[in-house]
Residue frames as qw, qx, qy, qz and C-alpha x, y, z in Angstrom:
[[0.463, 0.095, 0.881, 0.007, 105.47, 100.17, 110.73],
 [0.526, 0.708, 0.329, -0.337, 103.07, 101.91, 108.38],
 [0.261, 0.789, -0.431, -0.352, 105.95, 102.98, 106.10],
 [0.251, -0.318, 0.904, 0.136, 107.38, 99.46, 106.12],
 [0.531, 0.381, 0.743, -0.140, 104.07, 97.97, 105.00],
 [0.447, 0.821, 0.063, -0.351, 103.65, 100.63, 102.33],
 [0.070, 0.687, -0.657, -0.301, 107.17, 99.94, 101.01],
 [0.390, -0.081, 0.916, 0.040, 106.53, 96.19, 100.99],
 [0.566, 0.598, 0.524, -0.217, 103.35, 96.63, 98.95],
 [0.319, 0.853, -0.235, -0.340, 105.18, 98.94, 96.56],
 [0.153, -0.493, 0.827, 0.222, 107.97, 96.40, 96.19],
 [0.526, 0.207, 0.823, -0.062, 105.45, 93.67, 95.40],
 [0.524, 0.768, 0.252, -0.268, 103.88, 95.79, 92.70],
 [0.162, 0.799, -0.499, -0.295, 107.28, 96.60, 91.19],
 [0.337, -0.266, 0.896, 0.115, 108.30, 92.93, 91.26],
 [0.600, 0.463, 0.634, -0.155, 105.06, 92.01, 89.49],
 [0.421, 0.855, -0.074, -0.295, 105.82, 94.59, 86.80],
 [0.034, -0.653, 0.722, 0.225, 109.32, 93.21, 86.36],
 [0.408, -0.082, 0.909, 0.011, 108.21, 89.58, 86.23],
 [0.445, 0.494, 0.747, -0.013, 105.09, 89.93, 84.09],
 [0.321, 0.913, 0.145, -0.207, 105.62, 93.14, 82.17],
 [0.673, 0.556, -0.077, 0.483, 108.40, 94.91, 80.43],
 [0.579, -0.644, -0.135, 0.480, 111.00, 95.96, 82.96],
 [0.361, 0.842, -0.018, 0.400, 112.49, 99.38, 82.36],
 [0.457, 0.253, -0.439, 0.731, 115.38, 101.16, 83.99],
 [0.307, -0.431, 0.167, -0.832, 112.86, 103.23, 85.97],
 [0.864, -0.310, -0.232, -0.320, 111.03, 100.12, 87.19],
 [0.804, 0.023, -0.428, 0.411, 114.32, 98.62, 88.35],
 [0.180, 0.366, -0.334, 0.850, 115.24, 101.89, 90.07],
 [0.571, -0.434, 0.031, -0.696, 111.89, 102.01, 91.92],
 [0.918, -0.179, -0.352, -0.029, 112.36, 98.38, 92.93],
 [0.612, 0.164, -0.427, 0.645, 115.81, 99.19, 94.34],
 [0.130, -0.432, 0.207, -0.868, 114.43, 102.26, 96.15],
 [0.779, -0.391, -0.155, -0.465, 111.71, 100.12, 97.75],
 [0.875, -0.074, -0.402, 0.261, 114.27, 97.56, 98.92],
 [0.365, 0.286, -0.364, 0.808, 116.44, 100.30, 100.40],
 [0.398, -0.453, 0.075, -0.794, 113.44, 101.84, 102.18],
 [0.885, -0.305, -0.284, -0.206, 112.40, 98.47, 103.60],
 [0.734, 0.063, -0.431, 0.521, 115.93, 97.90, 104.90],
 [0.085, 0.361, -0.279, 0.886, 116.00, 101.34, 106.53],
 [0.623, -0.425, -0.072, -0.652, 112.54, 100.85, 108.08],
 [0.900, -0.201, -0.386, 0.035, 113.48, 97.44, 109.47],
 [0.536, 0.165, -0.429, 0.708, 116.64, 98.87, 111.04],
 [0.193, -0.403, 0.163, -0.880, 114.66, 101.70, 112.60],
 [0.793, -0.367, -0.195, -0.446, 112.00, 99.37, 113.98],
 [0.845, -0.048, -0.441, 0.297, 114.72, 97.07, 115.32],
 [0.319, 0.267, -0.378, 0.827, 116.45, 99.97, 117.04],
 [0.397, -0.393, 0.077, -0.826, 113.21, 101.20, 118.59],
 [0.874, -0.279, -0.129, -0.375, 112.16, 97.79, 119.84],
 [0.513, 0.351, -0.707, 0.337, 115.51, 96.57, 121.20],
 [0.711, -0.540, -0.450, 0.012, 115.02, 94.81, 124.52],
 [0.111, -0.787, 0.365, -0.485, 116.13, 96.65, 127.61],
 [0.728, -0.047, -0.627, 0.272, 118.31, 94.57, 129.88],
 [0.423, -0.783, 0.132, -0.437, 117.76, 95.29, 133.51],
 [0.726, 0.136, -0.583, 0.338, 120.42, 94.24, 135.87]]
C-alpha cells in the first residue's frame, strides 16, 4: 500500500508539471511509469486481499 500511495503522489506531481509547466518527453515517460506502477500495485493488492470462499 505504501508503494501505491507513493506512486499516486508521484503521478499527481507529474500531472501538475504537464498541465501547468512545459511537458517534456521525460515528464511524459515518468507519468506513464507512474501509471504502470499504480496498475501493478493495485493488481498485487487485489490478489493479496481476494476473499476466501469457505464452503
